[in-house]
C-alpha positions as CSV (number, residue, x, y, z in Angstrom):
1,M,-23.6,-26.0,-22.1
2,K,-24.3,-22.5,-22.2
3,P,-26.1,-19.7,-19.9
4,S,-29.4,-20.1,-21.8
5,D,-29.4,-23.9,-21.0
6,L,-30.4,-22.9,-17.6
7,D,-33.8,-22.2,-16.1
8,P,-34.1,-18.3,-16.2
9,H,-34.9,-18.3,-12.6
10,L,-31.6,-19.5,-11.2
11,A,-29.5,-18.3,-14.0
12,A,-30.8,-14.7,-12.7
13,Q,-30.4,-15.3,-9.5
14,L,-26.7,-16.4,-9.9
15,L,-25.7,-13.6,-11.7
16,A,-27.3,-11.3,-9.6
17,E,-24.9,-12.8,-6.6
18,G,-21.9,-12.3,-8.7
19,V,-21.3,-15.7,-10.1
20,D,-20.0,-15.2,-14.0
21,L,-22.0,-17.7,-15.3
22,P,-20.0,-18.5,-19.1
23,R,-16.7,-18.9,-16.6
24,M,-18.5,-21.2,-14.3
25,L,-19.8,-23.6,-17.3
26,R,-16.8,-23.5,-18.5
27,F,-15.5,-25.0,-15.2
28,L,-17.7,-27.7,-15.2
29,D,-16.8,-28.6,-18.6
30,D,-13.4,-29.3,-17.5
31,L,-14.4,-30.6,-14.6
32,N,-16.7,-33.5,-16.1
33,A,-13.6,-33.9,-19.1
34,G,-11.6,-34.6,-16.5
35,S,-9.2,-31.7,-17.1
36,Y,-8.6,-31.1,-13.0
37,P,-6.3,-33.9,-11.6
38,E,-7.5,-35.4,-8.4
39,A,-6.1,-33.4,-4.9
40,P,-3.4,-35.5,-4.2
41,T,-3.5,-37.6,-1.3
42,V,-0.1,-35.5,1.1
43,V,1.8,-38.0,2.7
44,A,3.4,-36.3,5.5
45,E,6.6,-38.4,6.4
46,S,8.0,-35.5,8.7
47,V,8.6,-31.9,8.9
48,P,11.3,-30.2,7.8
49,D,14.3,-29.6,9.9
50,L,15.1,-25.5,10.4
51,D,18.8,-26.4,8.7
52,H,17.6,-27.9,5.7
53,P,19.3,-27.1,2.5
54,S,16.1,-25.0,1.4
55,V,15.6,-23.4,4.4
56,V,16.9,-20.2,5.1
57,D,17.3,-18.9,8.7
58,R,15.8,-15.5,8.9
59,R,15.6,-15.4,13.3
60,G,18.9,-13.4,13.6
61,S,20.8,-11.5,11.4
62,A,21.2,-12.8,7.5
63,A,24.3,-13.5,5.5
64,L,24.5,-15.1,2.1
65,T,28.2,-16.4,0.6
66,L,28.3,-16.4,-3.3
67,P,32.0,-17.6,-5.3
68,A,32.6,-13.9,-6.3
69,T,31.9,-15.1,-10.1
70,L,28.6,-15.8,-9.7
71,A,28.3,-13.3,-7.4
72,A,29.0,-10.6,-10.7
73,E,26.9,-12.6,-13.0
74,R,23.4,-12.1,-11.0
75,F,24.2,-8.5,-10.1
76,D,24.9,-8.5,-14.0
77,A,22.2,-10.2,-14.3
78,L,19.8,-8.0,-11.9
79,D,21.2,-4.8,-13.5
80,L,22.4,-3.6,-10.5
81,P,24.1,-0.3,-10.1
82,I,26.7,-1.4,-7.7
83,K,30.0,-4.2,-8.1
84,P,29.2,-6.8,-5.8
85,E,33.0,-6.2,-4.0
86,S,31.9,-3.2,-3.0
87,L,29.7,-4.8,-0.4
88,G,30.6,-8.2,-0.2
89,I,33.5,-9.4,2.2
90,A,36.1,-11.5,0.2
91,S,37.6,-14.4,1.1
92,S,38.9,-17.8,-0.6
93,G,36.9,-16.5,-4.1
94,S,34.0,-15.7,-2.3
95,L,32.0,-12.6,-1.2
96,R,30.0,-13.2,2.0
97,F,27.3,-10.2,2.1
98,D,26.1,-9.5,5.4
99,E,22.6,-7.8,6.5
100,A,23.6,-4.4,6.2
101,A,24.5,-5.2,2.6
102,L,21.7,-7.5,1.8
103,R,19.5,-4.9,2.5
104,R,21.0,-2.3,0.4
105,I,21.1,-5.0,-2.8
106,G,17.3,-5.1,-1.8
107,V,16.2,-1.2,-1.8
108,L,18.0,-1.3,-5.5
109,L,15.4,-3.9,-6.2
110,Y,12.8,-2.0,-5.3
111,P,11.8,-1.2,-8.8
112,K,12.3,-4.0,-10.2
113,T,9.3,-5.9,-7.5
114,A,5.6,-5.2,-6.9
115,Y,4.1,-6.0,-3.4
116,G,0.1,-7.8,-4.1
117,V,-2.3,-8.2,-1.4
118,L,-5.4,-11.4,-1.8
119,N,-8.2,-8.3,0.0
120,G,-11.5,-10.6,-1.6
121,G,-12.7,-11.7,1.4
122,A,-16.1,-10.2,3.5
123,A,-14.9,-10.2,7.4
124,S,-17.9,-12.3,7.8
125,S,-16.5,-15.8,9.1
126,Y,-14.2,-13.5,10.7
127,V,-16.2,-12.5,13.0
128,D,-18.1,-15.8,13.2
129,L,-18.7,-16.5,17.3
130,K,-18.8,-20.5,17.3
131,K,-14.9,-19.9,14.9
132,N,-13.8,-17.5,17.7
133,Q,-14.8,-19.1,20.6
134,G,-13.6,-22.1,19.6
135,L,-9.5,-20.8,18.9
136,N,-9.5,-20.1,23.1
137,L,-12.6,-20.1,25.1
138,D,-11.1,-18.7,28.3
139,A,-9.3,-15.9,25.9
140,F,-12.8,-15.4,24.2
141,E,-14.9,-14.9,27.4
142,A,-11.9,-12.8,29.2
143,N,-12.6,-10.3,25.7
144,R,-16.6,-11.0,25.0
145,E,-17.2,-7.1,25.4
146,R,-14.6,-6.0,22.6
147,F,-15.2,-8.6,20.7
148,D,-18.7,-7.7,20.9
149,E,-17.8,-3.9,19.7
150,L,-15.6,-4.8,17.1
151,A,-17.5,-7.2,15.7
152,A,-20.8,-4.8,15.3
153,L,-18.2,-2.6,13.6
154,C,-16.2,-5.3,11.2
155,Q,-19.8,-7.1,9.9
156,G,-20.3,-6.5,6.2
157,L,-17.2,-4.9,5.9
158,P,-14.0,-5.8,3.2
159,K,-11.6,-6.9,5.5
160,G,-8.8,-4.7,4.8
161,N,-11.2,-2.2,5.4
162,T,-11.5,-2.8,9.0
163,P,-9.2,-2.3,11.6
164,A,-5.7,-3.8,11.9
165,Y,-5.3,-3.3,15.8
166,I,-6.6,-1.5,18.6
167,N,-4.7,1.6,19.6
168,P,-3.5,1.3,23.5
169,D,-6.6,3.5,24.7
170,G,-9.0,1.2,23.4
171,T,-10.1,2.8,20.5
172,P,-10.0,0.9,16.8
173,G,-6.6,1.5,15.0
174,L,-6.2,2.8,11.1
175,S,-7.6,-0.5,8.9
176,F,-5.3,-3.5,7.1
177,L,-5.6,-1.4,3.6
178,L,-4.4,2.0,4.9
179,L,-1.6,0.5,6.8
180,K,0.0,-1.7,3.3
181,L,-0.3,1.6,1.6
182,R,1.8,3.7,3.9
183,M,3.8,0.8,4.3
184,L,5.0,1.0,0.4
185,L,5.4,4.7,1.1
186,V,8.1,4.4,4.0
187,K,10.0,2.0,1.5
188,K,9.9,4.4,-1.3
189,K,11.0,6.7,1.2
190,E,13.7,4.4,1.8
191,Y,14.8,4.2,-1.4
192,R,14.8,7.8,-2.4
193,D,16.9,7.9,1.0
194,L,19.5,5.8,-0.8
195,V,19.3,7.1,-4.2
196,G,18.3,10.6,-4.1
197,S,15.3,10.1,-6.3
198,L,12.8,8.0,-7.5
199,P,12.0,6.0,-10.6
200,E,8.9,6.3,-12.2
201,L,7.6,2.9,-11.3
202,I,8.4,1.8,-8.2
203,L,6.8,-0.9,-5.6
204,P,3.7,-1.1,-7.9
205,A,1.2,-2.7,-6.1
206,F,-1.8,-4.9,-6.6
207,Q,-4.4,-6.6,-5.4
208,M,-7.2,-9.3,-6.0
209,T,-10.7,-8.2,-4.8
210,S,-13.8,-10.0,-5.2
211,V,-17.3,-9.1,-6.6
212,H,-18.7,-8.8,-3.7
213,T,-16.4,-6.5,-1.9
214,D,-14.7,-4.1,-4.9
215,A,-17.1,-1.4,-4.4
216,A,-16.1,-1.0,-1.1
217,I,-12.7,-1.0,-1.2
218,Q,-12.6,1.7,-4.2
219,E,-14.5,3.7,-2.3
220,A,-12.3,3.3,0.7
221,F,-9.3,4.4,-2.0
222,R,-11.2,7.7,-3.0
223,A,-11.6,8.4,1.0
224,Y,-7.9,7.5,1.6
225,I,-6.2,9.3,-1.1
226,L,-6.0,12.8,1.2
227,R,-5.8,10.9,4.5
228,P,-2.5,12.5,6.1
229,E,-1.4,9.2,6.6
230,L,-0.9,9.0,3.4
231,K,-0.6,12.5,1.7
232,V,1.8,14.1,3.6
233,L,5.0,11.2,3.2
234,A,3.4,11.3,-0.6
235,D,3.9,14.7,-0.9
236,R,7.5,14.2,0.9
237,I,8.8,12.0,-1.7
238,G,7.5,13.2,-4.8
239,C,4.8,10.6,-5.5
240,A,1.3,9.6,-5.6
241,S,-0.6,8.1,-2.4
242,I,-2.0,5.2,-3.6
243,E,-0.7,3.9,-6.5
244,I,-2.2,0.4,-7.1
245,F,-3.5,-2.4,-10.1
246,S,-6.7,-4.4,-9.5
247,E,-8.8,-7.3,-10.5
248,T,-11.7,-8.5,-9.6
249,Q,-13.2,-12.7,-8.7
250,T,-16.1,-13.4,-9.4
251,M,-17.8,-16.2,-7.6
252,M,-18.5,-19.5,-8.0
253,A,-21.9,-21.5,-7.4
254,A,-22.1,-24.6,-5.8
255,I,-22.4,-27.8,-7.6
256,T,-24.2,-31.0,-7.1
257,H,-23.2,-33.3,-4.3
258,S,-21.1,-36.5,-5.1
259,S,-24.3,-38.4,-4.2
260,E,-25.7,-37.5,-7.3
261,G,-23.3,-38.6,-9.4
262,K,-21.5,-37.7,-12.3
263,P,-21.6,-35.5,-14.7
264,R,-21.3,-32.6,-11.8
265,R,-24.1,-30.1,-12.3
266,I,-24.7,-26.4,-10.8
267,F,-26.7,-27.2,-7.2
268,D,-30.2,-25.6,-8.0
269,R,-32.1,-27.0,-4.9
270,A,-30.9,-24.5,-1.9
271,W,-32.7,-24.1,1.2
272,G,-35.3,-26.8,-0.5
273,Q,-36.2,-24.4,-3.1
274,E,-36.3,-25.0,-7.1
275,H,-34.1,-23.5,-9.5
276,T,-32.6,-21.6,-6.8
277,G,-28.8,-21.7,-6.7
278,L,-25.8,-21.0,-3.4
279,A,-22.8,-18.6,-5.4
280,M,-19.5,-18.7,-3.1
281,P,-16.0,-17.9,-3.7
282,G,-13.6,-20.3,-5.1
283,G,-10.8,-19.6,-2.8
284,H,-7.8,-17.6,-3.4
285,G,-6.1,-20.1,-5.9
286,Q,-7.6,-18.4,-8.6
287,N,-5.6,-15.6,-8.6
288,F,-3.1,-17.3,-10.7
289,E,-6.0,-17.2,-13.2
290,I,-7.6,-13.3,-12.1
291,L,-4.4,-11.6,-11.6
292,A,-3.0,-12.9,-15.3
293,P,-3.5,-9.8,-16.9
294,L,-1.6,-8.3,-14.1
295,Y,1.2,-10.3,-14.0
296,R,1.5,-10.0,-17.6
297,K,1.1,-6.3,-17.3
298,L,3.9,-5.9,-14.7
299,H,6.4,-7.9,-16.3
300,R,6.1,-5.4,-19.5
301,L,6.8,-2.6,-17.0
302,G,10.4,-3.9,-16.6
303,V,9.1,-6.1,-12.9
304,R,11.1,-9.1,-12.5
305,F,9.9,-9.8,-8.7
306,V,5.7,-10.1,-7.4
307,W,5.1,-10.9,-3.6
308,L,1.9,-12.1,-2.5
309,G,0.3,-12.6,0.5
310,N,-2.7,-11.9,2.6
311,I,-3.9,-8.8,3.6
312,D,-4.9,-9.5,7.6
313,N,-0.7,-10.5,8.3
314,M,0.2,-7.4,9.6
315,G,3.9,-8.7,9.4
316,Y,3.4,-8.7,5.5
317,T,5.8,-6.0,4.8
318,V,8.2,-5.9,1.7
319,D,11.3,-7.2,3.1
320,P,14.6,-5.8,1.2
321,V,16.9,-8.8,3.1
322,S,14.6,-11.9,1.6
323,L,14.1,-10.2,-1.7
324,A,17.8,-9.7,-1.9
325,I,18.9,-13.1,-0.9
326,F,15.9,-14.7,-3.7
327,A,17.2,-12.2,-6.4
328,L,20.7,-13.7,-6.0
329,S,19.4,-17.4,-5.3
330,G,18.2,-17.6,-8.5
331,K,15.1,-19.6,-7.4
332,E,11.6,-19.8,-8.9
333,A,9.9,-18.7,-5.9
334,A,9.9,-18.4,-2.1
335,F,7.8,-19.1,0.8
336,E,7.8,-17.5,4.8
337,A,7.0,-20.2,7.8
338,S,7.1,-19.3,11.2
339,V,7.1,-21.8,14.0
340,K,3.6,-22.4,14.8
341,T,2.3,-21.9,18.0
342,P,-0.8,-22.7,19.7
343,M,-2.9,-19.5,18.2
344,D,-1.9,-20.9,14.4
345,V,-4.9,-23.1,13.7
346,K,-5.9,-21.9,10.2
347,G,-3.4,-22.5,7.6
348,G,-0.9,-25.2,6.4
349,I,2.3,-26.5,7.5
350,L,5.4,-27.7,5.5
351,V,5.8,-31.2,5.6
352,T,8.4,-33.8,3.9
353,E,7.4,-36.3,1.5
354,P,8.7,-39.9,1.8
355,S,10.3,-38.2,-1.9
356,G,12.4,-36.0,0.2
357,R,10.4,-32.8,-1.6
358,I,8.7,-30.2,1.1
359,T,5.0,-29.5,0.5
360,C,2.6,-26.9,2.7
361,A,-0.4,-29.0,3.6
362,D,-3.7,-27.3,4.9
363,I,-4.6,-28.4,8.8
364,G,-8.0,-30.1,7.6
365,P,-8.6,-30.1,3.8
366,A,-4.9,-32.0,3.3
367,L,-3.9,-32.8,7.1
368,S,-5.8,-34.1,10.0
369,P,-5.5,-32.6,12.9
370,D,-4.7,-35.2,14.7
371,A,-1.8,-35.8,12.6
372,V,-0.8,-32.1,13.7
373,R,-0.6,-33.6,16.9
374,R,1.9,-36.1,16.1
375,F,4.0,-34.2,14.9
376,E,3.8,-31.6,18.0
377,D,4.2,-34.4,20.1
378,G,7.5,-35.7,18.7
379,G,9.4,-32.3,19.4
380,K,10.5,-30.6,16.5
381,P,9.7,-27.4,15.6
382,I,6.7,-26.9,13.2
383,L,6.9,-24.6,10.5
384,F,3.3,-23.0,9.8
385,N,2.9,-21.0,6.4
386,C,3.0,-17.2,6.8
387,G,0.7,-16.9,3.4
388,V,3.7,-14.7,2.2
389,G,5.8,-15.4,-1.6
390,L,7.6,-13.9,-3.6
391,F,7.8,-15.2,-6.9
392,D,10.2,-14.9,-10.1
393,L,7.8,-13.0,-12.3
394,E,8.9,-14.5,-15.7
395,R,8.9,-17.8,-14.5
396,L,5.6,-17.5,-12.9
397,I,4.2,-16.7,-16.3
398,E,5.6,-19.2,-18.0
399,R,3.1,-21.4,-15.5
400,L,-0.1,-19.5,-15.8
401,P,-1.4,-21.0,-18.5
402,R,-1.6,-24.0,-16.8
403,L,-1.8,-23.5,-13.1
404,P,-5.7,-23.3,-13.1
405,F,-5.3,-27.0,-14.2
406,E,-2.4,-28.0,-12.3
407,L,-3.3,-26.3,-9.0
408,P,-4.7,-29.1,-6.4
409,L,-8.9,-28.2,-7.2
410,R,-10.7,-29.8,-3.7
411,V,-14.0,-30.6,-4.5
412,T,-15.9,-31.4,-1.0
413,D,-19.3,-32.6,0.1
414,Q,-21.4,-30.3,2.1
415,D,-24.2,-31.0,4.8
416,K,-26.0,-27.6,6.1
417,D,-29.0,-25.6,6.2
418,A,-28.8,-24.7,2.3
419,G,-28.5,-28.9,1.7
420,L,-26.5,-31.9,0.1
421,Y,-24.0,-29.8,-2.2
422,A,-20.5,-29.6,-2.9
423,Q,-18.0,-26.8,-3.1
424,A,-14.8,-26.6,-5.3
425,E,-12.0,-24.2,-4.7
426,Q,-7.8,-23.8,-5.1
427,I,-5.6,-22.8,-2.5
428,T,-2.9,-20.4,-3.5
429,W,0.2,-21.9,-1.0
430,E,-0.4,-25.7,-2.5
431,I,1.8,-24.1,-5.6
432,I,4.6,-25.0,-3.1
433,G,4.4,-28.5,-4.3
434,L,4.3,-28.1,-7.8
435,L,7.6,-26.2,-7.8
436,D,10.6,-28.3,-7.9
437,D,13.3,-26.4,-5.7
438,P,11.3,-23.3,-3.6
439,L,13.1,-22.0,-0.9
440,F,11.6,-21.5,2.4
441,F,12.3,-18.3,4.5
442,A,11.9,-19.3,8.2
443,V,10.8,-16.1,10.1
444,P,10.0,-15.0,13.2
445,K,6.0,-14.6,13.5
446,E,6.1,-11.2,15.5
447,R,8.1,-10.0,12.9
448,R,6.5,-11.4,9.8
449,F,3.3,-13.2,10.8
450,V,0.8,-11.3,13.1
451,A,-2.0,-12.5,11.5
452,A,-5.8,-11.8,12.3
453,K,-7.4,-15.0,10.5
454,M,-10.1,-14.3,13.5
455,L,-10.9,-11.3,15.4
456,L,-10.0,-12.7,18.3
457,E,-6.8,-12.9,17.3
458,L,-6.9,-9.3,16.1
459,I,-6.8,-8.5,19.8
460,L,-4.8,-10.9,21.2
461,T,-2.4,-9.1,19.8
462,S,-3.2,-6.1,20.8
463,A,-4.6,-6.7,24.4
464,P,-3.6,-9.4,27.2
465,A,-5.1,-13.0,26.6
466,G,-6.3,-12.8,29.9
467,P,-5.4,-14.7,33.1
468,T,-7.3,-17.7,32.4
469,A,-6.6,-18.3,28.8
470,S,-5.1,-21.6,28.6
471,G,-2.1,-23.5,25.9
472,G,0.2,-20.9,26.3
473,L,-1.6,-18.5,24.8
474,D,-0.7,-15.8,27.3
475,L,3.0,-15.8,26.2
476,V,1.9,-15.6,22.4
477,S,-0.2,-12.9,23.2
478,A,2.5,-11.1,24.8
479,S,4.9,-11.7,22.2
480,L,2.7,-10.3,19.4
481,R,2.1,-7.1,21.4
482,E,5.7,-6.3,21.0
483,G,5.4,-7.9,17.2
484,L,3.2,-5.7,16.3
485,A,4.3,-2.6,18.7
486,R,7.8,-3.1,16.6
487,L,6.1,-3.4,13.7
488,L,3.7,0.3,13.7
489,R,6.6,2.4,14.7
490,E,9.4,0.7,12.0
491,E,7.7,-1.1,9.3
492,Y,4.7,1.7,9.2
493,G,6.1,4.7,10.2
494,L,3.3,5.3,13.2
495,V,4.1,6.9,16.7
496,L,2.3,6.3,20.2
497,D,1.0,9.3,21.2
498,A,-1.2,9.6,24.2
499,G,-2.4,5.8,23.5
500,R,-3.2,6.1,19.8
501,W,-0.5,5.1,16.9
502,R,-0.4,8.2,14.8
503,A,1.5,8.8,11.9
504,E,4.9,11.3,12.1
């Protein structure tokens, strides 16, 4: 099918709303031809223990022991400018690297590592009233005035352009995007302080925007480039304020409801109006297709490892210790997970299937909330997906041509105001289920997963949950507030001055 085969009114409307029609129609052809396997049913037999061989517990001090010969091979393969015996403690033919040694190794790997953010979403669902009330009605009511003020500020903006925290004096803080750019400069300074100079390429950033948010994000870059939070530090270490590659995700179109049978077509009766479609996002799982040119470009530039994570997670920063452990492990990919709290309701958990394979099951699409509650009632800690991945770039590139057809495609029927239709999307982190032997870092939530999927979450990381908050949310809120302050100081290089976080 070609765009010219569509009704002109429908085609013009979808194009105006950001749908790439040739790509959308290729997708429909592939879907109707059976090129996409049905999304697998997750059989969650249990949840993995924290002492599972594939889980590295990062909640305390880290250490890694390798046979001396293997350590030498890995150091050579990584082109590290030091010998392993200069950092490791020798014992019985092995070398033990403590956290300080791992940190040094990780920093030395910065020129071979890129940092990517999924930055495509607008802040519409983020400020949705019902979703925020559903997190905890008591906490919502206790913070209603602050919520309304921030919701008005965030409405219509890309999520990355909205405030990432609230200052102690009640004013909005710096944006997620600006802070991520500053964090990268802080990390580059860490490398320069260790080595004495900066290479031409170090920690290049990349992002996936959307057709609806890209213009606003690019405009933000033009405003940020001279901001003192970036420029002063960049000038001090001798690099550009902003170094980032971008690719833009186009919209998909809603497709016909399952009740209409096959083949599937573009839904063209939105709100009961003939030849009217519905544009919608296709899920962050499309990053492996959208960002493929950037992944290949970074590889040509000498990058060996890529981080990938969400813009709205303040805990998602470059972690040299985990980078070192991953690089020395020789694994294909690693993912972060933290012990689930009452605030972790949107996302996925790690589960063990009957085969023993660990995978990530999204709460709702792949695993019912009742099943999650049964695991919680069993008393074992549940590892909640932090949405942070670290990939061996060469092996990721080998997978790129087939990943769009291997990653589960979830086609879900919808019954909404616009009518009966279906939505197709892919979830980035379901790549975990495709890998033979991934690594998992069990991380402290207050250090690595201070995320804001809903505006109320951001409020609760910046201010008390309120005396009426139920379900242990007050304790989680207190822990996250401490974690946020630590992150702003240690990872983003800010200082608290007269009730506001400022750049030094």
